[in-house]
N, C-alpha and C positions, 0 to 999 in steps of 0.2 A: 742844510743846503742854503747858501746865501742867495741874494736877489739875482745876482748875475748868473748864477748856475741855473735858477728857475727860468730865466729868460731864454737861455740857450736851449734848455730842454723843450720849452714850448715851441721854439723855432724848428727844432728837429722834428717834432711830432707833426708840424704843419706839412712838411714835405715827405714824410715816411710814416705811414700808419703801421707798418710792420713792426717798427721799433717800439711802438706804444702798445701793441696787442700781444706781443710775445710773452709767454708765461710758462711756468712749469706745469705739467699735468697734475690735475687734482686726483687725490685718491678717492676711492668709492665712498668713504665716509664723508668727505668734503662735498662730493656731488649730491649726496643725499641731503646734507644739511643745507646747501644753497639752493636746491631745487634745480640745478643746471640740467637742461634737457638737450644740451648740444652734444653730449657724449654718445657714442655708438651703442646700440642695444646689445645685449648678450648674444654671443654667437649661437648658443643652444638654448632656445626658450624652454620654459617649464613644460613638461609633458601634460597633454590633456588626459585627465584620469579616465575618460571614457574611451580613449584610443589606446590600442595595444600595438606594440612594435615587435619586430622580430618574427619568428616562425609562428604561424597561426595554425592550430589543429585543423585538419581537413574534415569538414562536416560529413557525417554518415548519411547516405541516401538510402531510404527504405525501398526495397524492391517490391513493386506492385504485383501481387500474385494473381491478379485478375479477379473477375467475379466468380466466387466459388460455386454459384448456381448455374454458370454458363457451361455449355457443352458444345463440342464441335462434332460434326458428322451426325449420322443417324444413330439412334440408340435403340437396339433391338428390344422389342417388348414395350416400348413407350406407348402408353394408351392414348397419348395426345398426338402421336405422330400420324400424319395423314399423307396421302399420296394422290396426285392428280392423274396418275397413270391408270389405264385400264387394260386388262388382259384380253378382253373380248370374250371371256367366258360368260356364258349365259347363266342367269339365276335358275338353272334347271334343278328341280327337286327329285332326288332319287327316291325309290321306294315303290309302294303299290297304291294303285288308284282304281276306283270304279269308273271305267271309261264307257261313256254312253253316246251312241249315235242316234240322233233324232232326225228321221228323214221327212222330206216334204210330203211323202206318200201317206204316212201315218205318224205324225209328230208325237202322239201320246203313247205309242207302242215302240219304245226305243230298242235298238239292238245293243246288247251290253257285253262288256269285256272286263277282265281284270288286267290292267296295264302295269307292267313292271318296268320301271325306267332306271337307267344307269348311265353314267358318263364314261366315255372312252377317250383315252389320249392324255397327253401332257397338258398342264395348265397353259392356257392361251391357244391351245389347238384342240380343245375338247369337242366332241360331238356326242349326240344322244343316241342311245340304243333303247328301243322299246319292244316289248313282247306283249302282244294282245291275245289273251286267252279267252275264247268265246264262252259265254254262259248259256246253258240250256234254259229255254223259257216256254211255258205253255202258251198256246195261241190266245191272243187277247189279254195276256197278263203282263204285269210289270215286275212283280216281286217273286213269282214262283215259276220254275223251280230254282233257277239261278245256281245250277251245279255246273262244274267244268265239263266241256264237251269238245272233242276234236283237238287238233294240234294248235299251238299258239302261232299267231302271225308275227314274224320277227322282222323288224326294220332297223337298220343300223346306218351310221354315218350321217345322222340328221344334224345339220348345222343349226345352232340356236344363237342368235345375236340379240343381246339386251332382252332376253326372255322371249323373243319372237322367233317363230320358225314356220317353214312351209316345206312340205314334203309330198312328193308324188309317190303314192303307194303302189302305183301300177295296177295290175289285174289282181283283184282280191276275191277269194272264194271262202264262203262261210257256210257251215253245215245248216241244213234246214231246221235242226233241233234248236238253233239259236235265233230262228226267225219267228217272232211272235205275231207277225202280220198274216202270213200264209202257211208257215211251216215248211216251205220249199227251200231248197238250196239256193244260195245267193251267189251271183257272180257280178262284180262291179268294177269299174275303172274309177279310182278315187284319188283326190288331191286334198290334203288337209292344210289349213293355214290357221295357226293358233298362237297363243301367248300364255306364259306363266304369269298370272296376275296376282297371286298371293302365295303364302307359304304352303297352302294345302289345296290349291286349285289351279287348273289351267283349262282353257276352252278356246273355241274358234268355230270356223265354218268348214263345211264339206262341199266340195265341187266334184263333178264327174257325172258318170252315167251308170244306171242300173242296166245290166245286160240280160239277166235272167233272175227270177222266173218271167219277167216281162221287161220290155224296153221302156226306159223312162229317164228323164234328166233328174239329177239329184241336186242341182243348183238351188241354193237356199236352205239346204240341210245344215244342221249344227251338231257340235259335239261338246261335251263337258266331262271333266275328270276330277273327282273328289278323292282326296287321300283317305285310305282306309288302314286300320290297324290289324284287322283280321278278315281274310276273304270269306270266312264262314259267318261273319256278322256284318252284313251289308245294310246300308241305310234303306229305310222304307220309302222315304221321299227321294226320288231319283232326279237329280239336276240335269236339265236338258240343254242349257245354253249359257252364254255369258251374262245374260240379263238376270238369270236365276230362276227361270220358270222350271217347274217340277211336274213330275207325274207319279202316280201311285195307283195301286188297285183300289177300286171302290168297294 
């Protein structure tokens, strides 16, 4: 190219930059060699090896079966199961007892019976039935003869709440053979108020009036009942009251 041509080319570049920048695209090898950073980046960049594309398997979720030791509802026979409910049934003990009445007239010469207790009715509605069989006693004695005498005195429908009971026995007649004080027949109007205080014992007070063989108030008298295994083998020490006072033959 001669001088005049160069001058003309310079003049054209002065007024038109497009004419001076236009060029053919470079191939990828040329771009790499020249370090040209003006080219567009690849449409699809390289995949991240830690990233997966396409369908991903659905993870499996473990089903929690719950606590294998947990149970719902009540478990019959569970020894740890407790209940706050009460049926109202009294802790009445069935069976036979030596039942002793110690009067204010002669406290150390008690009138004695064999008491046979049982519960009547459905749970929650139970009442006590007791049969008092008088025992024959020699006058002035506590432990002799103590054989059965006369008919038993039977009282039923006695409500007992939390071991406590009160019953009006009404008019009571006892054979003179069971009276160690005078040996005379006894007629009395009696009310008993008592409590079952242990597995083998219940006791309480006696209120009312002695009508014969003499007239006297019985207020302040007591009773006590001790479980027995054999009516033919009665205790020598006879319990008189809730305190535990006893009487026996000297």
